[in-house]
Phi, psi and omega in degrees: 000338177301315180293325178300313181289322177298310184293326177295312182297319176299317179294321179298333180276359176107357180284152175264121182259134176242132177295135177214106185062231176265012182229211180209168173221165176266124179297133177099343178279125182304134181299322179296327176290319177303312182295319179302317183274002178258036183298326181296321177300318180294324176300315180294318179297318178295318179296318178297315181298317181298325177274352182068034181249143181218022176257166177303312181296322179298317179294325176297315178297316178299318182297315182291320182288341184259008177292141178257154178292131179288142176240166177293140184242137173278092187305315177301321178293319179297312178300321179296315179299317181295321176300316181295318179295314180300315180298322180294341176261009179082020182243124182224166179301329180296335181277341186302312181302330179286339184273342184272142179246160181250025181248150175218138180219143175244114183289149172289127184289141176261087187303315181299312179298323180293317177297321177298317179294316183293339179255013180292318181270323180225156184281342179233165179209159177260169178300318179301316179295324177294314180297321179297317179297317177301312180298317182293331183266000181222049183299128179087346186258340184230130174285171177299316180298318180295322176300318181291322176296314180291326178300317178296324177295322178294319186291343178259003176294147180302330181288339184268133182241125177278130179260153176264126180216144180282333184272308182211162177287125180236159181222161173211188177244160180300324182290341176280337184286000000 
């Protein structure tokens, strides 16, 4: 839900959000600059590879084990460094106003398609998995609160079936039964 809220707030601020995999990107920001500023992701990938892990839990452990101790940062110097780095990739503050749009749209959710997708890999899903799918498919269009409201609407659809489980609340679809 963090990404849903972040992309929503960015779109509300005028940025054009593009869906990319399970995340999003800002339209117009050079990809090589994105990669340059994604050094933490590279660190985690290297730590995971070093450990020989390739599962979600393995990446989680690699991310935690590769954290560095935070130090005090000279913010003005850091902002100046970021400006210089962006400029070296052909991106400057002057380009920002042209990249921002003044439109916002909230798509009508396709509940059936969403349920089909969330059960594509497994026959059951949790509320959290449903909310994650909603957020991933609507970057910039739904706030975290909107994802939760729509998630509740999906869960009461006739196609959605609540399952009884001792550990956690699980759901499936009628077509899966």
